[in-house]
C-alpha positions in Angstrom: 166.6 74.9 127.1 164.0 73.1 129.3 160.6 72.6 127.7 157.9 75.2 128.4 155.3 74.0 130.9 151.9 74.0 129.3 148.6 73.9 131.0 145.4 72.4 129.7 142.9 75.2 130.2 139.1 74.9 130.2 138.2 77.8 127.9 134.4 77.3 127.8 131.5 74.9 128.3 128.2 75.1 126.4 125.1 72.9 126.9 121.9 72.2 125.1 118.9 70.0 124.7 116.2 68.9 122.2 113.1 71.1 122.2 110.7 68.7 124.0 110.8 69.5 127.8 108.6 67.0 129.7 107.6 67.5 133.3 108.3 64.2 135.2 104.6 63.7 136.3 103.5 64.0 132.7 106.2 61.5 131.6 104.7 59.1 134.2 101.2 59.7 132.8 102.5 58.9 129.3 104.1 55.6 130.4 101.0 54.6 132.3 99.0 54.6 129.1 101.2 52.0 127.4 98.9 49.0 127.2 101.5 46.2 127.2 103.0 47.4 130.4 101.7 45.1 133.2 99.2 46.7 135.6 101.3 46.2 138.7 104.2 48.1 137.2 101.8 50.8 135.8 100.4 51.3 139.3 104.0 51.9 140.7 104.9 54.4 138.0 103.8 57.7 139.7 105.6 56.9 142.9 108.8 55.8 141.2 108.9 58.9 139.0 108.2 61.1 142.1 111.1 59.5 144.0 113.5 60.2 141.1 114.3 63.7 142.3 113.7 64.8 138.6 111.3 67.6 137.7 112.0 67.7 133.9 113.6 65.7 131.2 114.2 66.4 127.5 113.7 64.2 124.4 114.2 64.3 120.7 111.1 62.1 120.3 108.1 64.4 119.9 105.7 61.6 120.6 106.3 61.8 124.3 104.6 65.2 124.2 101.4 63.9 122.6 98.2 62.7 124.3 96.7 61.1 121.3 98.6 58.2 119.5 97.1 59.3 116.1 99.7 62.2 116.3 102.7 59.9 116.8 105.4 60.0 114.0 108.1 57.8 115.7 106.0 55.2 117.5 103.1 53.3 115.8 99.8 55.0 116.3 98.6 52.9 119.2 99.1 52.8 123.0 100.7 49.4 122.8 103.5 51.2 120.9 103.7 48.1 118.7 105.4 47.1 116.5 108.3 48.7 118.4 110.6 50.9 116.2 113.6 48.9 115.0 117.2 49.7 115.8 117.6 51.0 112.3 114.7 53.4 112.7 116.0 54.6 116.0 119.4 55.2 114.6 118.0 57.1 111.7 116.2 59.4 114.2 119.5 59.7 116.1 121.3 61.0 113.1 118.5 63.4 112.3 118.5 64.9 115.8 122.1 64.5 117.0 123.8 66.5 114.2 122.0 69.9 114.8 122.2 69.5 118.5 126.0 68.8 118.5 126.5 71.6 116.0 124.6 74.1 118.3 126.5 73.4 121.5 129.9 73.2 119.6 129.3 76.6 118.0 128.3 78.2 121.3 131.4 76.7 123.0 133.6 78.2 120.3 131.9 81.6 120.7 132.2 81.5 124.5 135.9 80.6 124.2 136.5 83.5 121.8 138.0 80.8 119.5 137.6 80.8 115.7 137.1 77.7 113.6 140.6 78.1 112.2 142.0 77.9 115.7 140.7 74.4 116.3 143.4 71.6 115.9 141.4 68.6 117.3 137.8 67.5 117.6 136.7 64.7 119.9 133.1 63.5 119.5 131.5 61.4 122.2 128.3 59.3 122.0 126.9 56.0 122.9 123.3 56.3 121.7 123.8 56.1 117.9 126.4 55.5 115.2 126.9 56.5 111.6 129.8 57.2 109.2 130.9 59.7 108.2 130.3 60.4 111.8 129.6 63.3 114.2 133.3 64.3 114.2 133.3 64.9 110.4 129.9 66.6 110.5 131.3 69.0 113.1 134.3 69.8 110.9 132.1 70.4 107.9 129.4 72.4 109.6 131.6 74.6 111.7 134.0 75.3 108.9 137.0 73.8 110.8 140.3 73.2 108.9 140.3 70.1 106.7 143.4 68.9 108.6 141.6 69.0 112.0 142.6 65.8 113.8 139.5 63.8 114.8 138.7 61.2 117.5 135.4 59.4 118.2 134.7 57.9 121.6 131.7 55.6 121.5 129.7 53.2 123.6 131.4 54.1 126.9 128.3 55.5 128.7 128.0 58.1 131.4 131.7 58.5 132.2 132.8 59.0 128.5 133.4 62.7 128.9 136.4 61.9 131.1 137.9 59.7 128.5 137.5 62.6 126.1 139.1 65.1 128.6 142.0 62.7 129.1 142.6 62.5 125.3 142.3 66.3 125.0 144.8 66.8 127.8 147.3 64.6 126.0 146.9 66.6 122.8 147.4 69.9 124.8 150.5 68.5 126.5 152.0 67.3 123.2 151.3 70.3 121.0 151.7 73.9 122.3 149.1 75.3 119.8 146.5 72.7 120.6 142.9 73.9 120.7 140.6 70.9 121.3 136.8 70.9 120.8 135.1 68.1 122.8 131.4 67.4 122.0 129.3 64.9 124.0 125.8 64.1 122.4 123.4 61.6 123.8 119.8 60.8 122.8 118.9 58.2 125.5 115.1 58.5 125.1 115.3 56.9 121.6 116.0 53.6 123.3 113.3 53.4 126.0 112.1 49.8 126.1 108.7 48.6 127.3 109.5 45.4 129.2 107.9 43.5 132.1 110.6 44.4 134.6 111.1 47.0 137.3 114.6 47.6 136.0 113.2 48.8 132.7 110.7 51.1 134.4 113.5 52.6 136.5 115.7 53.2 133.4 112.8 54.9 131.6 112.3 57.2 134.6 115.9 58.5 134.7 117.3 59.1 131.3 117.1 62.2 129.1 118.6 63.8 126.0 121.3 66.4 125.9 124.6 67.6 124.6 127.5 69.6 125.9 130.7 71.0 124.4 133.9 72.3 125.9 137.0 73.9 124.4 140.4 73.1 126.0 143.6 74.8 125.1 147.3 74.5 125.6 148.4 77.6 127.5 151.8 78.8 128.9 152.0 79.7 132.6 151.5 83.4 131.9 148.5 82.8 129.6 146.9 80.3 132.0 147.2 82.4 135.2 143.9 82.6 137.0 142.2 80.1 134.8 140.9 76.6 135.5 143.0 73.8 134.2 142.7 70.0 133.8 145.5 68.6 136.0 145.1 64.8 136.0 142.6 62.0 135.5 142.3 58.4 136.7 140.2 55.3 136.0 139.1 52.6 138.4 137.5 49.3 137.3 135.7 46.9 139.7 136.3 43.4 138.4 133.3 42.1 140.2 130.5 44.2 138.7 130.6 43.5 134.9 126.9 42.7 134.8 125.6 45.5 137.1 125.5 48.1 134.3 125.4 47.1 130.7 124.6 48.6 127.3 123.9 46.2 124.4 122.5 46.5 120.8 119.1 44.7 120.3 116.7 44.5 117.5 114.5 47.3 118.8 117.2 49.7 120.0 119.9 49.6 122.6 119.2 47.7 125.8 120.3 48.9 129.2 120.9 46.7 132.2 120.9 48.6 135.5 121.2 46.7 138.8 120.0 48.1 142.1 123.4 47.3 143.5 125.0 50.2 141.5 125.0 52.9 144.2 126.5 50.6 146.8 129.2 49.3 144.4 130.2 52.8 143.6 130.2 53.7 147.3 132.5 50.8 148.1 135.2 52.0 145.7 134.8 55.7 145.6 136.8 56.7 148.7 139.8 54.7 147.7 139.6 56.1 144.1 139.5 59.7 145.4 142.4 59.1 147.7 144.5 57.7 144.9 143.7 60.5 142.5 144.4 63.2 145.1 147.5 61.7 146.6 149.0 61.2 143.2 148.9 64.9 142.9 149.9 65.8 146.5 146.4 67.0 147.4 143.9 66.1 150.1 140.2 66.2 150.2 140.3 69.2 152.5 142.0 71.1 149.7 139.0 70.8 147.3 136.4 73.5 147.1 134.2 71.8 144.6 132.9 68.3 143.9 131.2 67.5 140.6 129.4 64.2 141.0 127.7 62.7 138.0 124.0 62.5 138.9 123.3 59.0 137.6 120.3 59.0 140.0 119.4 60.4 143.3 120.8 57.4 145.2 124.1 57.6 143.4 124.6 61.2 144.5 123.5 60.6 148.0 125.8 57.6 148.5 128.7 59.6 147.0 128.0 62.4 149.5 127.8 60.0 152.4 131.0 58.0 151.7 133.0 61.1 150.8 131.7 63.1 153.8 130.5 66.0 151.6 128.3 68.8 152.7 124.9 69.3 151.1 126.2 72.4 149.3 128.9 70.2 147.6 126.4 68.1 145.8 123.8 70.8 145.2 124.9 71.4 141.6 124.7 67.7 140.8 121.2 67.4 142.3 120.1 70.6 140.5 121.2 69.2 137.2 119.4 65.9 137.9 116.3 67.9 138.9 116.2 70.1 135.8 117.5 67.6 133.1 117.6 64.0 134.4 120.6 61.7 133.5 121.8 62.6 130.0 124.7 60.1 130.1 128.0 61.5 128.9 127.2 65.3 128.7 125.8 65.4 132.2 129.0 66.0 134.1 129.7 69.0 131.8 126.3 70.4 132.8 127.4 70.0 136.4 130.8 71.6 135.8 129.2 74.5 134.0 126.9 75.2 136.9 129.8 75.2 139.3 131.9 77.6 137.2 128.9 79.9 136.7 129.0 80.7 140.5 131.9 83.1 139.7 130.0 84.8 136.9 126.8 85.1 139.0 128.7 86.5 142.0 127.5 83.6 144.3 130.9 83.3 145.9 134.6 83.0 145.3 135.6 81.3 142.0 136.4 77.6 142.6 140.2 77.1 142.9 140.3 73.3 142.7 138.0 70.4 142.7 137.3 66.9 141.6 134.7 65.7 139.0 133.6 62.1 138.7 131.3 59.8 136.8 130.3 56.1 136.8 129.4 53.6 134.1 129.6 50.1 132.7 132.3 48.0 134.2 131.5 49.2 136.8 134.0 52.0 136.2 134.8 55.2 138.0 136.3 57.9 135.9 137.3 61.3 137.2 139.6 64.3 137.0 141.3 66.9 139.2 140.9 70.5 138.1 142.9 73.5 139.6 143.1 77.2 138.9 146.6 78.2 137.7 
């Protein structure tokens, strides 16, 4: 008897953020008060933040919402923010804030998927902004009451595209086990690692990144069970061997240190059309067959260059730009925010449910990761 064809179905997506929601102009005002930031860079802050196409960002650091440094409890009580919190102190704050945030989105993803804790066979936790052991994967098993034999995977330090690595692993689980129910949770607290440095690169990084988490449940479903539902079809990776230093993420003494070259949008644009062609042709599809495009909003320039080189309409990138506007770049969870927004069009009656589309993200390497989704 031939094996039963199983589909990897996206059952649900849930998203969440820490409580502090900071308007972008107020974030610029906060940064302008930092005394050790050189005056020429301080003078450029309002314009840089205005050009970001971001209206709001979220943070687990309550100090960013304070006007008086005497109220700070993460940074020292001065506008020099010195001595800077150590990597250890930042990581302790990460653990304190990441666990409840991950638990919240994971629980809501289970509820939305109508899946009980006992149904889950695998947990994949994703993060690049902090580490501890026992880690987020074990915390989720314990706090959600998942079975003790739940298989766990942790994907760390891969940056903005890491959700696709998790989806690829989840797909493998679903294709190898017909009862697979996989919980993927991406949790990033980027604002813990803002650095005050005498460089335009540092100012730009501080203007873009935000905190957030997202969870999705994927299930192995037979053709009958999967009919009418969106499924993960295939994923691909593309590494540009010439751009190793254009986007970096390293561990320093005062947190994690990001390198972000102004070349990034152009490097992505150079490789993206060939990447998309390879992904689609491997699955006998064409760009014209796609009715949604989920582009990771790493920044406004990244989305605009992707739109340009792929020949997309403004409506195609509207969900990406809206997520950027409302949340900023949250690293790995961000693409799940975009996908959730696209899928909600069906629920809100804003048009026909999307039948097929491509999602993509970009990160250190430079690397392009993406996936093809299709309604069964």
